[in-house]
matplotlib code that plots the C-alpha trace (Angstrom):
import matplotlib.pyplot as plt

x = [92.5, 89.2, 86.2, 83.5, 80.0, 78.9, 81.6, 81.2, 79.3, 75.3, 73.1, 69.8, 68.6, 70.6, 69.6, 65.9, 66.9, 68.2, 65.5, 63.3, 65.4, 65.4, 61.9, 61.3, 63.7, 63.9, 61.1, 58.3, 56.4, 56.1, 53.9, 51.0, 51.4, 49.5, 51.5, 54.8, 53.7, 53.1, 57.1, 58.2, 56.7, 58.1, 61.9, 61.2, 60.2, 63.2, 65.9, 64.0, 64.6, 68.3, 68.7, 66.6, 68.8, 72.3, 71.9, 68.9, 68.2, 66.7, 69.0, 68.9, 67.6, 70.0, 71.4, 69.8, 71.8, 70.4, 70.9, 72.7, 71.4, 73.2, 71.1, 68.2, 68.6, 69.1, 65.8, 64.0, 65.7, 64.9, 61.0, 61.3, 62.7, 60.2, 56.6, 58.7, 59.2, 55.3, 54.4, 56.4, 58.6, 62.3, 63.5, 66.4, 64.6, 62.1, 65.3, 66.4, 62.8, 62.8, 66.2, 65.4, 62.0, 63.9, 67.0, 64.4, 62.1, 65.2, 67.7, 67.8, 65.4, 68.0, 71.0, 68.7, 67.1, 68.6, 67.8, 70.6, 73.1]
y = [89.2, 90.9, 90.9, 88.4, 89.7, 88.4, 90.4, 93.7, 96.4, 96.0, 99.2, 99.1, 99.5, 96.7, 94.5, 95.2, 94.1, 91.2, 89.9, 91.0, 88.6, 85.9, 85.8, 85.8, 83.0, 80.4, 81.6, 81.8, 84.4, 86.5, 85.2, 87.6, 90.4, 88.6, 85.5, 87.7, 89.5, 86.2, 85.1, 88.9, 87.9, 84.3, 85.7, 89.0, 85.9, 83.7, 87.1, 87.4, 84.0, 84.1, 87.3, 86.1, 83.1, 85.0, 88.5, 88.1, 86.1, 82.7, 79.5, 77.5, 73.8, 71.1, 70.4, 73.5, 75.8, 79.3, 80.2, 82.5, 86.3, 87.0, 84.7, 85.7, 89.3, 88.4, 86.4, 90.0, 92.0, 89.6, 89.2, 93.3, 93.8, 91.6, 93.7, 97.0, 95.2, 94.4, 97.5, 99.7, 101.4, 102.4, 101.6, 103.8, 107.0, 105.9, 105.2, 108.5, 110.2, 108.1, 109.0, 112.9, 112.5, 111.3, 113.8, 116.4, 115.3, 113.9, 116.5, 117.2, 114.8, 112.0, 114.3, 115.6, 112.5, 112.0, 108.3, 107.8, 109.9]
z = [87.5, 87.0, 89.0, 87.9, 87.5, 91.0, 92.5, 91.1, 93.1, 92.3, 92.3, 93.6, 89.8, 88.4, 91.5, 90.8, 86.8, 87.7, 90.2, 87.2, 84.9, 87.2, 87.8, 83.6, 82.9, 86.0, 88.5, 85.7, 86.9, 90.1, 92.7, 93.6, 95.7, 98.6, 98.3, 98.0, 101.1, 103.0, 101.7, 103.1, 106.7, 106.8, 106.0, 108.5, 111.1, 110.1, 110.7, 113.8, 114.9, 114.2, 116.0, 118.9, 119.4, 118.5, 119.7, 122.3, 125.0, 123.2, 122.7, 119.8, 120.3, 120.6, 117.3, 115.8, 113.7, 114.1, 110.4, 108.4, 109.0, 105.7, 103.4, 105.3, 105.0, 101.0, 101.1, 102.7, 100.0, 97.2, 98.1, 98.8, 95.3, 93.9, 95.2, 94.1, 90.5, 90.8, 91.9, 89.3, 92.2, 91.4, 94.8, 94.3, 94.0, 96.6, 99.1, 98.1, 98.6, 101.9, 103.3, 102.5, 104.8, 107.5, 107.3, 107.4, 109.8, 112.2, 111.5, 115.3, 117.0, 117.7, 118.6, 121.5, 122.6, 126.1, 125.6, 122.6, 124.4]

ax = plt.figure().add_subplot(projection="3d")
ax.plot(x, y, z, "-o")
ax.set_aspect("equal")
plt.show()
């Protein structure tokens, strides 16, 4: 049995392409950057709400489902990809540079942090 396209691994580059195709065929056009920023903040807030109820000290209201963390994180990723696409940012390269920066900056910092040991 072969994997369907939706179960195959998805690179960041391919995710950026698929989001762009979705926007152009189903979403009609990208929201402007400020609207997407507002969407991103809203989605991060939904992640915070779920985590505060499932991992934090806050409880859900009677009859309230905390929501699905994986779906909300995917929403954050979708809007982040939209902003990257609009800004001409290759997220694969950006993440590589960011990990390199963190590796150089924090090579021993966390290992020697007594709060983490």
